[in-house]
Each structure stands twice: as C-alpha cells, then as structure tokens.
SEVOLUM-854338 format. One line per 5 residues: number of its first residue (from 1); their letters; for each residue x negated, y negated, z negated of C-alpha. Coordinates in nm, 2 decimals. Example, Ala and Ser with C-alpha at 12.3 -4.5 7.8 and 13.67 -1.06 7.14 Angstrom:
1> AS> -1.23,0.45,-0.78 ~ -1.37,0.11,-0.71 $
% end
This chain:
1> MARAA> 0.00,0.00,0.00 ~ -0.28,-0.24,-0.09 ~ -0.47,-0.15,0.23 ~ -0.17,-0.22,0.44 ~ -0.12,-0.56,0.28 $
6> QSQEK> -0.49,-0.65,0.32 ~ -0.49,-0.54,0.69 ~ -0.18,-0.75,0.76 ~ -0.34,-1.05,0.59 ~ -0.64,-1.02,0.82 $
11> SDPPR> -0.45,-0.99,1.14 ~ -0.18,-1.25,1.08 ~ -0.15,-1.59,0.92 ~ -0.07,-1.56,0.55 ~ 0.31,-1.56,0.55 $
16> GNVIE> 0.37,-1.33,0.26 ~ 0.25,-0.98,0.19 ~ 0.39,-0.68,0.38 ~ 0.48,-0.35,0.22 ~ 0.51,-0.03,0.41 $
21> TEDIA> 0.80,0.19,0.29 ~ 0.90,0.50,0.49 ~ 0.76,0.35,0.82 ~ 0.96,0.02,0.76 ~ 0.75,-0.29,0.71 $
26> VDQER> 0.92,-0.55,0.49 ~ 0.82,-0.90,0.43 ~ 0.77,-0.97,0.06 ~ 0.90,-1.32,0.09 ~ 1.17,-1.17,0.31 $
31> DTFLP> 1.32,-1.50,0.43 ~ 1.26,-1.42,0.80 ~ 1.42,-1.07,0.78 ~ 1.76,-1.10,0.63 ~ 1.93,-0.96,0.84 $
36> RPSDD> 1.66,-0.80,1.03 ~ 1.63,-0.94,1.39 ~ 1.54,-0.76,1.70 ~ 1.23,-0.83,1.92 ~ 1.47,-0.96,2.20 $
41> PNDPL> 1.46,-1.34,2.28 ~ 1.84,-1.31,2.35 ~ 1.90,-1.23,1.98 ~ 2.06,-1.55,1.83 ~ 1.85,-1.49,1.51 $
46> NFPLW> 1.54,-1.55,1.73 ~ 1.67,-1.87,1.88 ~ 1.46,-2.18,1.80 ~ 1.57,-2.37,1.50 ~ 1.66,-2.68,1.71 $
51> LKIAI> 1.90,-2.47,1.92 ~ 2.06,-2.31,1.61 ~ 2.12,-2.65,1.47 ~ 2.26,-2.77,1.81 ~ 2.50,-2.48,1.83 $
56> LTQVC> 2.61,-2.52,1.46 ~ 2.67,-2.89,1.52 ~ 2.89,-2.82,1.82 ~ 3.09,-2.56,1.64 ~ 3.13,-2.80,1.34 $
61> LLASL> 3.25,-3.07,1.58 ~ 3.50,-2.83,1.74 ~ 3.64,-2.75,1.40 ~ 3.65,-3.12,1.30 ~ 3.83,-3.20,1.62 $
66> GTLNT> 4.09,-2.94,1.53 ~ 4.17,-3.11,1.20 ~ 4.14,-3.45,1.36 ~ 4.40,-3.35,1.62 ~ 4.62,-3.25,1.33 $
71> AIINP> 4.60,-3.56,1.12 ~ 4.53,-3.85,1.35 ~ 4.90,-3.93,1.38 ~ 4.96,-3.93,1.00 ~ 4.92,-4.31,0.94 $
76> AYGPL> 5.15,-4.38,1.23 ~ 5.46,-4.19,1.11 ~ 5.64,-4.53,1.08 ~ 5.62,-4.64,1.45 ~ 5.68,-4.28,1.57 $
81> ATEFG> 5.99,-4.25,1.35 ~ 6.12,-4.59,1.47 ~ 6.09,-4.50,1.84 ~ 6.26,-4.16,1.80 ~ 6.52,-4.28,1.55 $
86> ITKVR> 6.42,-4.03,1.27 ~ 6.30,-4.06,0.91 ~ 5.93,-4.07,0.82 ~ 5.97,-3.74,0.64 ~ 6.11,-3.57,0.95 $
91> ASYQT> 5.83,-3.74,1.16 ~ 5.58,-3.55,0.94 ~ 5.73,-3.22,1.05 ~ 5.53,-3.22,1.37 ~ 5.21,-3.23,1.16 $
96> TVVIA> 5.35,-2.95,0.95 ~ 5.39,-2.74,1.27 ~ 5.03,-2.79,1.36 ~ 4.90,-2.70,1.01 ~ 5.10,-2.38,1.02 $
101> LNGVG> 4.98,-2.27,1.36 ~ 4.62,-2.36,1.27 ~ 4.64,-2.05,1.05 ~ 4.81,-1.83,1.31 ~ 4.60,-1.91,1.61 $
106> PFLWI> 4.28,-1.73,1.50 ~ 4.47,-1.40,1.48 ~ 4.48,-1.42,1.86 ~ 4.13,-1.57,1.92 ~ 3.90,-1.39,1.68 $
111> PLANV> 3.97,-1.03,1.81 ~ 3.90,-1.15,2.16 ~ 3.59,-1.33,2.05 ~ 3.46,-1.01,1.87 ~ 3.48,-0.82,2.20 $
116> YGRRP> 3.43,-1.08,2.49 ~ 3.21,-1.32,2.30 ~ 3.24,-1.65,2.12 ~ 3.17,-1.88,2.41 ~ 3.48,-1.80,2.64 $
121> IYLLT> 3.71,-1.85,2.34 ~ 3.56,-2.19,2.25 ~ 3.59,-2.30,2.62 ~ 3.95,-2.18,2.66 ~ 4.08,-2.32,2.33 $
126> TLIGF> 3.92,-2.66,2.38 ~ 4.09,-2.68,2.72 ~ 4.42,-2.61,2.55 ~ 4.35,-2.88,2.30 ~ 4.28,-3.13,2.57 $
131> ASSLG> 4.60,-3.05,2.76 ~ 4.83,-3.03,2.45 ~ 4.70,-3.37,2.32 ~ 4.79,-3.53,2.65 ~ 5.13,-3.36,2.63 $
136> SAYAR> 5.19,-3.50,2.29 ~ 5.10,-3.85,2.41 ~ 5.36,-3.84,2.69 ~ 5.64,-3.67,2.50 ~ 5.97,-3.84,2.58 $
141> NFSQL> 6.16,-3.72,2.27 ~ 6.09,-3.56,1.93 ~ 6.17,-3.21,2.07 ~ 5.91,-3.24,2.34 ~ 5.66,-3.36,2.09 $
146> IVARV> 5.72,-3.06,1.87 ~ 5.66,-2.83,2.17 ~ 5.33,-3.00,2.26 ~ 5.22,-2.99,1.90 ~ 5.28,-2.61,1.89 $
151> FNGLW> 5.02,-2.56,2.16 ~ 4.80,-2.82,1.99 ~ 4.81,-2.62,1.67 ~ 4.69,-2.30,1.84 ~ 4.37,-2.44,1.99 $
156> PAALG> 4.12,-2.49,1.70 ~ 3.97,-2.14,1.71 ~ 3.66,-2.28,1.54 ~ 3.85,-2.30,1.21 ~ 3.84,-1.93,1.18 $
161> LGPAT> 3.55,-1.85,1.43 ~ 3.30,-2.10,1.29 ~ 3.19,-1.89,0.99 ~ 3.14,-1.59,1.21 ~ 2.92,-1.80,1.44 $
166> VVDLF> 2.72,-1.91,1.13 ~ 2.66,-1.54,1.05 ~ 2.55,-1.48,1.42 ~ 2.28,-1.75,1.40 ~ 2.14,-1.77,1.05 $
171> FYHQR> 1.96,-1.55,0.80 ~ 2.09,-1.49,0.46 ~ 1.90,-1.76,0.28 ~ 2.01,-2.02,0.54 ~ 2.38,-1.95,0.54 $
176> GRAMG> 2.47,-2.15,0.23 ~ 2.35,-2.48,0.38 ~ 2.49,-2.39,0.72 ~ 2.83,-2.30,0.58 ~ 2.82,-2.61,0.37 $
181> LFTVI> 2.77,-2.83,0.67 ~ 3.05,-2.64,0.85 ~ 3.30,-2.70,0.57 ~ 3.22,-3.06,0.51 ~ 3.24,-3.15,0.89 $
186> LTSGA> 3.56,-2.94,0.92 ~ 3.73,-3.13,0.64 ~ 3.58,-3.46,0.74 ~ 3.78,-3.45,1.07 ~ 4.10,-3.47,0.87 $
191> HIAPI> 3.95,-3.74,0.65 ~ 3.83,-3.96,0.94 ~ 4.15,-3.91,1.14 ~ 4.36,-4.15,0.94 ~ 4.10,-4.43,0.97 $
196> VGGLI> 4.09,-4.39,1.35 ~ 4.47,-4.32,1.37 ~ 4.55,-4.62,1.15 ~ 4.35,-4.85,1.36 ~ 4.48,-4.72,1.70 $
201> GQYLG> 4.84,-4.69,1.57 ~ 4.84,-5.05,1.45 ~ 4.71,-5.21,1.76 ~ 4.78,-4.97,2.05 ~ 5.07,-4.76,1.93 $
206> WRWTF> 5.12,-4.41,1.81 ~ 5.09,-4.25,2.16 ~ 4.74,-4.37,2.19 ~ 4.64,-4.17,1.88 ~ 4.70,-3.86,2.09 $
211> KFAAI> 4.54,-4.00,2.40 ~ 4.23,-4.07,2.19 ~ 4.23,-3.72,2.06 ~ 4.26,-3.59,2.42 ~ 3.96,-3.80,2.53 $
216> LDGVM> 3.75,-3.65,2.24 ~ 3.86,-3.30,2.34 ~ 3.77,-3.36,2.70 ~ 3.43,-3.49,2.62 ~ 3.36,-3.20,2.39 $
221> LLVII> 3.47,-2.95,2.66 ~ 3.21,-3.09,2.89 ~ 2.94,-3.07,2.62 ~ 3.00,-2.71,2.53 ~ 3.01,-2.60,2.90 $
226> FCLPE> 2.64,-2.68,2.92 ~ 2.52,-2.67,2.57 ~ 2.70,-2.39,2.38 ~ 2.54,-2.05,2.45 ~ 2.68,-1.72,2.35 $
231> TLYIR> 2.60,-1.61,2.00 ~ 2.76,-1.26,1.99 ~ 2.48,-1.00,2.01 ~ 2.46,-0.63,1.96 ~ 2.12,-0.53,1.82 $
236> DPTRL> 1.95,-0.21,1.92 ~ 1.85,-0.03,1.60 ~ 1.53,0.09,1.78 ~ 1.42,-0.26,1.86 ~ 1.45,-0.42,1.51 $
241> ARTVH> 1.14,-0.64,1.43 ~ 0.93,-0.49,1.15 ~ 0.66,-0.75,1.12 ~ 0.63,-1.13,1.16 ~ 0.42,-1.07,1.47 $
246> EREVD> 0.70,-0.88,1.64 ~ 0.93,-1.17,1.59 ~ 0.71,-1.40,1.80 ~ 0.92,-1.39,2.11 ~ 0.93,-1.64,2.40 $
251> FTPRT> 1.25,-1.83,2.44 ~ 1.26,-1.96,2.80 ~ 1.50,-2.17,3.00 ~ 1.60,-1.85,3.18 ~ 1.69,-1.69,2.85 $
256> YASRL> 1.90,-2.00,2.76 ~ 2.08,-1.99,3.10 ~ 2.16,-1.62,3.06 ~ 2.36,-1.71,2.75 ~ 2.58,-1.96,2.93 $
261> KAYSS> 2.79,-1.71,3.12 ~ 3.17,-1.77,3.12 ~ 3.22,-1.45,2.93 ~ 3.00,-1.16,2.82 ~ 3.05,-0.78,2.85 $
266> FPQLK> 2.96,-0.54,2.57 ~ 3.04,-0.18,2.68 ~ 3.02,-0.05,2.32 ~ 3.30,-0.29,2.21 ~ 3.65,-0.21,2.31 $
271> LRWNQ> 3.96,-0.42,2.25 ~ 4.25,-0.24,2.09 ~ 4.59,-0.36,1.99 ~ 4.53,-0.29,1.62 ~ 4.25,-0.54,1.62 $
276> FVIPS> 4.51,-0.82,1.62 ~ 4.65,-0.94,1.28 ~ 4.61,-0.61,1.09 ~ 4.23,-0.61,1.02 ~ 4.24,-0.95,0.86 $
281> LRMAK> 4.54,-0.87,0.65 ~ 4.37,-0.55,0.53 ~ 4.09,-0.77,0.39 ~ 4.34,-0.89,0.13 ~ 4.29,-0.56,-0.04 $
286> YPSVL> 3.96,-0.68,-0.17 ~ 3.96,-0.92,-0.47 ~ 3.63,-1.08,-0.36 ~ 3.81,-1.21,-0.05 ~ 4.17,-1.25,-0.18 $
291> FPALY> 4.10,-1.44,-0.50 ~ 3.86,-1.70,-0.36 ~ 4.10,-1.74,-0.06 ~ 4.40,-1.81,-0.29 ~ 4.21,-2.04,-0.52 $
296> YSAQY> 4.04,-2.24,-0.24 ~ 4.37,-2.26,-0.04 ~ 4.56,-2.40,-0.34 ~ 4.30,-2.66,-0.41 ~ 4.27,-2.75,-0.04 $
301> GFASI> 4.64,-2.79,-0.02 ~ 4.67,-3.01,-0.33 ~ 4.36,-3.22,-0.27 ~ 4.35,-3.25,0.11 ~ 4.66,-3.15,0.29 $
306> LPAVT> 4.90,-3.30,0.03 ~ 4.77,-3.66,0.07 ~ 4.76,-3.62,0.45 ~ 5.13,-3.54,0.49 ~ 5.27,-3.77,0.22 $
311> VASIF> 5.04,-4.08,0.21 ~ 5.23,-4.27,0.47 ~ 5.55,-4.25,0.27 ~ 5.40,-4.30,-0.07 ~ 5.16,-4.59,0.00 $
316> SEAFH> 5.40,-4.78,0.22 ~ 5.66,-4.78,-0.06 ~ 5.42,-4.82,-0.35 ~ 5.19,-5.09,-0.21 ~ 5.39,-5.20,0.10 $
321> WNTLK> 5.09,-5.13,0.33 ~ 5.10,-5.12,0.71 ~ 4.96,-4.84,0.93 ~ 4.61,-4.98,0.94 ~ 4.57,-5.03,0.57 $
326> IGLAY> 4.70,-4.68,0.49 ~ 4.46,-4.52,0.74 ~ 4.15,-4.71,0.63 ~ 4.21,-4.67,0.26 ~ 4.29,-4.30,0.22 $
331> GGALT> 4.07,-4.19,0.51 ~ 3.78,-4.37,0.36 ~ 3.84,-4.23,0.02 ~ 3.86,-3.87,0.15 ~ 3.55,-3.91,0.37 $
336> IGGVL> 3.33,-4.05,0.10 ~ 3.44,-3.79,-0.15 ~ 3.39,-3.50,0.09 ~ 3.05,-3.60,0.21 ~ 2.92,-3.67,-0.14 $
341> GEVAG> 3.07,-3.34,-0.27 ~ 2.90,-3.14,0.00 ~ 2.56,-3.30,-0.07 ~ 2.60,-3.22,-0.44 ~ 2.75,-2.88,-0.38 $
346> GVVLD> 2.48,-2.77,-0.14 ~ 2.20,-2.87,-0.37 ~ 2.36,-2.69,-0.67 ~ 2.44,-2.37,-0.47 ~ 2.09,-2.35,-0.31 $
351> SIVNR> 1.91,-2.41,-0.64 ~ 2.12,-2.13,-0.81 ~ 2.05,-1.88,-0.54 ~ 1.68,-1.96,-0.52 ~ 1.64,-1.94,-0.89 $
356> ARHKL> 1.81,-1.60,-0.90 ~ 1.58,-1.48,-0.61 ~ 1.28,-1.60,-0.80 ~ 1.38,-1.40,-1.11 ~ 1.43,-1.09,-0.89 $
361> NGANP> 1.09,-1.13,-0.73 ~ 1.24,-1.23,-0.39 ~ 1.52,-0.97,-0.38 ~ 1.87,-1.09,-0.29 ~ 2.09,-1.16,-0.59 $
366> PPEIR> 2.45,-1.02,-0.58 ~ 2.70,-1.26,-0.41 ~ 2.86,-1.33,-0.75 ~ 2.56,-1.55,-0.84 ~ 2.71,-1.81,-0.60 $
371> LKAIW> 3.02,-1.85,-0.82 ~ 2.82,-2.03,-1.08 ~ 2.83,-2.33,-0.85 ~ 3.21,-2.36,-0.86 ~ 3.24,-2.52,-1.21 $
376> TGALL> 3.19,-2.87,-1.08 ~ 3.48,-2.84,-0.84 ~ 3.69,-2.66,-1.09 ~ 3.68,-2.95,-1.33 ~ 3.69,-3.25,-1.08 $
381> VPAGL> 3.99,-3.14,-0.86 ~ 4.24,-3.13,-1.15 ~ 4.10,-3.45,-1.30 ~ 4.15,-3.63,-0.97 ~ 4.50,-3.49,-0.92 $
386> IIYGF> 4.62,-3.60,-1.26 ~ 4.47,-3.94,-1.24 ~ 4.62,-3.98,-0.89 ~ 4.97,-3.89,-1.01 ~ 4.98,-4.10,-1.32 $
391> TLQYH> 4.84,-4.41,-1.15 ~ 5.09,-4.39,-0.87 ~ 5.38,-4.35,-1.12 ~ 5.28,-4.65,-1.32 ~ 5.18,-4.87,-1.03 $
396> VYWFV> 4.81,-4.91,-1.13 ~ 4.58,-5.11,-0.90 ~ 4.55,-4.94,-0.57 ~ 4.17,-4.87,-0.61 ~ 4.24,-4.62,-0.89 $
401> PLFAM> 4.46,-4.37,-0.71 ~ 4.22,-4.38,-0.41 ~ 3.92,-4.32,-0.64 ~ 4.11,-4.02,-0.79 ~ 4.17,-3.89,-0.44 $
406> ALAVF> 3.80,-3.92,-0.36 ~ 3.72,-3.74,-0.69 ~ 3.95,-3.45,-0.61 ~ 3.80,-3.41,-0.26 ~ 3.45,-3.42,-0.40 $
411> GLQVI> 3.54,-3.12,-0.62 ~ 3.72,-2.95,-0.33 ~ 3.41,-2.96,-0.11 ~ 3.21,-2.77,-0.38 ~ 3.49,-2.51,-0.41 $
416> ATTCY> 3.51,-2.47,-0.03 ~ 3.14,-2.40,0.02 ~ 3.12,-2.17,-0.28 ~ 3.43,-1.96,-0.19 ~ 3.34,-1.93,0.18 $
421> TYSID> 2.98,-1.82,0.12 ~ 3.07,-1.58,-0.16 ~ 3.35,-1.40,0.03 ~ 3.15,-1.37,0.35 ~ 2.83,-1.25,0.17 $
426> SYRAQ> 3.04,-0.99,-0.01 ~ 3.15,-0.83,0.32 ~ 2.91,-0.95,0.59 ~ 3.02,-0.69,0.85 ~ 3.37,-0.83,0.83 $
431> SSETS> 3.28,-1.20,0.83 ~ 3.52,-1.29,1.11 ~ 3.82,-1.12,0.95 ~ 3.73,-1.27,0.61 ~ 3.72,-1.62,0.74 $
436> QLINL> 4.04,-1.56,0.94 ~ 4.23,-1.45,0.63 ~ 4.10,-1.75,0.43 ~ 4.21,-1.98,0.72 ~ 4.55,-1.83,0.73 $
441> IRQEF> 4.62,-1.86,0.36 ~ 4.49,-2.21,0.35 ~ 4.70,-2.34,0.64 ~ 5.02,-2.16,0.55 ~ 5.00,-2.28,0.19 $
446> GMTFA> 4.94,-2.64,0.30 ~ 5.22,-2.65,0.56 ~ 5.49,-2.64,0.30 ~ 5.42,-2.97,0.13 ~ 5.60,-3.20,0.37 $
451> FYVVA> 5.93,-3.03,0.30 ~ 5.95,-3.10,-0.07 ~ 5.67,-3.30,-0.22 ~ 5.80,-3.65,-0.17 ~ 6.15,-3.55,-0.30 $
456> LCERI> 6.00,-3.36,-0.59 ~ 5.78,-3.66,-0.69 ~ 6.08,-3.90,-0.68 ~ 6.29,-3.66,-0.89 ~ 6.05,-3.57,-1.17 $
461> GYQWA> 5.79,-3.85,-1.13 ~ 5.45,-3.85,-0.96 ~ 5.27,-3.80,-1.29 ~ 5.44,-3.47,-1.37 ~ 5.44,-3.34,-1.01 $
466> FFMFA> 5.07,-3.38,-0.98 ~ 5.01,-3.25,-1.33 ~ 5.20,-2.94,-1.23 ~ 4.98,-2.90,-0.92 ~ 4.67,-2.93,-1.13 $
471> ILGSG> 4.79,-2.66,-1.37 ~ 4.89,-2.42,-1.08 ~ 4.57,-2.47,-0.88 ~ 4.31,-2.52,-1.14 ~ 4.46,-2.32,-1.43 $
476> LGFLP> 4.64,-2.01,-1.29 ~ 4.44,-2.01,-0.97 ~ 4.10,-2.02,-1.14 ~ 4.16,-1.73,-1.38 ~ 4.08,-1.46,-1.11 $
481> IIVLM> 3.76,-1.64,-1.02 ~ 3.64,-1.61,-1.38 ~ 3.71,-1.23,-1.36 ~ 3.50,-1.21,-1.04 ~ 3.21,-1.39,-1.21 $
486> FKGEE> 3.18,-1.11,-1.47 ~ 3.33,-0.81,-1.29 ~ 3.31,-0.89,-0.92 ~ 3.01,-0.67,-0.85 ~ 3.16,-0.38,-1.04 $
491> IRHRL> 3.49,-0.42,-0.85 ~ 3.32,-0.43,-0.51 ~ 3.13,-0.11,-0.58 ~ 3.44,0.07,-0.70 ~ 3.64,-0.02,-0.39 $
496> GDPKD> 3.36,0.05,-0.15 ~ 3.30,-0.11,0.19 ~ 3.59,-0.18,0.42 ~ 3.61,0.06,0.71 ~ 3.76,0.03,1.06 $
501> ISPLE> 3.82,-0.34,1.02 ~ 3.58,-0.50,1.28 ~ 3.44,-0.37,1.61 ~ 3.11,-0.51,1.49 ~ 3.09,-0.29,1.18 $
506> TEQET> 2.85,-0.02,1.30 ~ 2.59,-0.27,1.42 ~ 2.61,-0.49,1.11 ~ 2.62,-0.20,0.87 ~ 2.28,-0.09,1.01 $
511> EIALD> 2.15,-0.44,0.93 ~ 2.29,-0.43,0.58 ~ 2.14,-0.08,0.51 ~ 1.80,-0.21,0.61 ~ 1.85,-0.51,0.39 $
516> KLVDD> 1.92,-0.28,0.10 ~ 1.60,-0.08,0.18 ~ 1.41,-0.41,0.16 ~ 1.57,-0.49,-0.18 ~ 1.48,-0.14,-0.31 $
521> ATMEM> 1.12,-0.17,-0.19 ~ 1.08,-0.51,-0.35 ~ 1.22,-0.38,-0.68 ~ 0.98,-0.08,-0.67 ~ 0.69,-0.30,-0.61 $
526> EMEQR> 0.79,-0.52,-0.90 ~ 0.81,-0.22,-1.13 ~ 0.46,-0.10,-1.01 ~ 0.31,-0.44,-1.08 ~ 0.46,-0.44,-1.43 $
531> Q> 0.32,-0.09,-1.50 $
% end
C-alpha cells in the first residue's frame, strides 16, 4: 500500500495519496471521484468547469423564467380584473392554474428526459412557454386567458428536471453549492417578477407583462439551442477512471458539437408507460423524501406563494398602493431575503459537510448530516409569518410587514437548499423522481391559497391566520424532520434502496457501489493508521 502511494506521488503531481484496494485505485481526498467518472470526454462529469457553470446557469434561468411567467401578472390583477369585469380574487385564479400545472408538467417531461435526453425537453418546453405567453398577451376574454395559461403552466420542465441536471454534472462535494444556486435563482424568478410586472403593468398595461415574458422565453430559446449541450450520459463500468491521470481527457469543439444534437439515443434505455407518474409517487414511500418534501412545500407555500397570490388585494386595501408600488415593494423584499438566505445557507451547509468529512478522514458523511443546517430556516420562517400577520392586522408602518416577508423568505431559502440536497443525496439513483415529487407537492399545496386566504384573513384576522400558518408549517411540519435527524439513516437502511423506479438505476447503482467501496477503503486506512 505504501509503495503504491509512493509510486503514484512520483509519477503524478501531488493531488492526494492513492490507495489500491481490490484493483480499484481510490483518491484519498476523493473530491474528484464521487461519483466515479469515465475516461470519456463526452462524460458530463469530465466537462470543463466553465462549461458546467454555463450549463447550470442556463438551467437555473429556465427554472427562473418558469416562476417569472407564473408571477409576472400578479401586481396587475387590478387592471386585468377591470378589463374583463371580474374581481381581483377571480383574476388571481389564472395564476392558480399555472401554479397547479407547474407541479403536473414534470410528470410528462421527466420520463421523456430520462430516455431521450435533457436537451430536447428543454428545447420543446421553452418553445411552448414562448407560444403560450404570447397567447396570454392576446387573449380576448378571461376564458381564453385561462386556456393560454394552462399551456404556460406545463412548460417549466426545469422546475423538476433541474436537480437531475445538477446530478448529471457535479460531483458529490459540489452539489450543495450547485443545488443552492439552482433553488435561489428558481425562487428569485417569482420574486423579481412583481418588480418587473408592476413597472410594466403600471405604464404599458397588463398585456405587456405577458409580452415581456414571451420576449425572455424567445431569447432563452435561442441561447439554449447553441449553448446547452446534452448532460444525460450512460457510463460504461469498464471505462471508469481509476486515477487522476486517467481523468485528464481532452474536451474539444468537436466533443461539444456532438452534445448539441436535437435528441439523443440510448439503446439501453426504453420508454415504458409505467415510467409516467407512478415512479415519482412511489418515492413517497420513503420518509427521507416525503417528510422534507412536505415540510419544504408547506414553508414555500406560506412564505413565497401565499404573498404572491394575495399581495395585490392585501396591499391595495391596507396601504392604497398602485400596481407599481406593490410590485416594487414586495418583489424587492422577496428578492433581498432570498439572495441573502442562499448565501448564508450555502456557507452553513458546506461548512457542516466539510467538517463532517474531515472528522471521517475524507469519507462521505451520511446525508442526515445536512439536516443540521435547517435550524436557521426553521426559526426564521415562522417568525417572519407571525410578524407579517400582526403588523398587517394592526396597520403598522409598511416597512415592517415587508421586512417580515423578507425574513421569512431568508429562512425559506435555507430550508429549500437543505431539503433538496438531503433527499437527492439519500437516493441519488432516483434524483429525477425525487425532485419531481418535491415539485408536485410544492406546487399543488401552494395553488390552493388563492381560493380561501383573503376571505380567511378577513374573517379571523390577519394575525391569527398567519399565526395558524406558522404553527402548521413550522410546528407540525417540522416534527418529522427532527425524527430524520436522529433516525433517518436507520430508517433508510431498514427500507432499503428503491427498485424499478428509474431507467437510470443500473448505471447509477454501479457508481454508488463504487463510492461505497471508496468509503470502506478510507475507513480501513484510518483504522490501520490508528493501529
């Protein structure tokens, strides 16, 4: 063992000692081998870092455009309701439709993306988003607007497919930061939308909010045609890289061009009818997926979607603001809270994982270690909701409820990053289905608010309504997360790994098995050093 390490140090730059275990060479620092890449330049794990960041940025923007398309009309409910002769509450129903279908759409797109590739789905759905936004802008009555918004709600495939793309591109130790960037940009779309929508709605009219969304969708479509390569890749177990030297592959313009095909063909992957809907729902059997999904969805609904669908009614009556003021105020509060929350959440999460890896001599800690980062969000979200409700009820100066809204979104961003990374790391082979289930629960939970929240607040008071939301989300919803902190690893081992969920399971299970071999080898070395 010592000779192998010395030989490797002589032939390669010092990037960490190498241990030979059953003909498998493992990197002691292990950062570059989780999961283990192939020696093929077409392997997304071997893409240059700049290209990985470029792909991640595009996927984040696609997800952000999805939420922006949903919420850009929200500050302009007043002008829309006036033109069609309806109430503001009924005008909000077209947003409710989009929120609901944002959760349903990935059930169609993700199974297709798991067989034919990510790229064709991103291209097709962005085209649908462009067309449906134009349709919304030129609707002649409220019924036509609802129909256009139905298609608009189906297009943001990136909401469910984005986390799977992160897994395609990044190693284990990089996914926390990558997933954090994804979640903050995703939610920032909904936060920036009212700022833009308020400005456009005030000076150009509500129809131009949809026209502006269509322009953004069209520009993004042109960008991804040339700049978004395919990231789905099936690794040959016989070509997995075993040393740092084997990973030094040449990434050429020809390699890049080969990943820009309209669609990809993977003979070993077959599309079956039972890959739609059922696989994602089966992941609800596993507490490490279901409990974080329920908790995050409740908090996302209370801290993000709830203000989005009610702010026009509440702030116009409480402060007599126009469309522009409403959009700038609440959009700015949500954006500032979300960005700061992600910065803080990412730092905390990375430090917790790195500290745990250091204690384990470089071995990966169990996914439950990530749940330690959730406490900040668990405290700030209910605090923000309670302050928001009480200050609205007693007509406190407008800055205070906006500050409370930002505080809740700050905490929400920490919760989002923690829950996503924990669930996906618990079942990496089923990352697409896991993110799909989280997206479904989040969207369907949030779509109900427009039907009852304003009436509920008027009946029992804003202070008690938001106090109730805080208790439901942060009290009852958080109890299962505490159980996972202490018993999550035991529960996962008792239930075993999901089977027959994803067509990618065989390939990814091989990677996970090799990762476990690396962990075992590292632990053996640590024991030998202690002896």
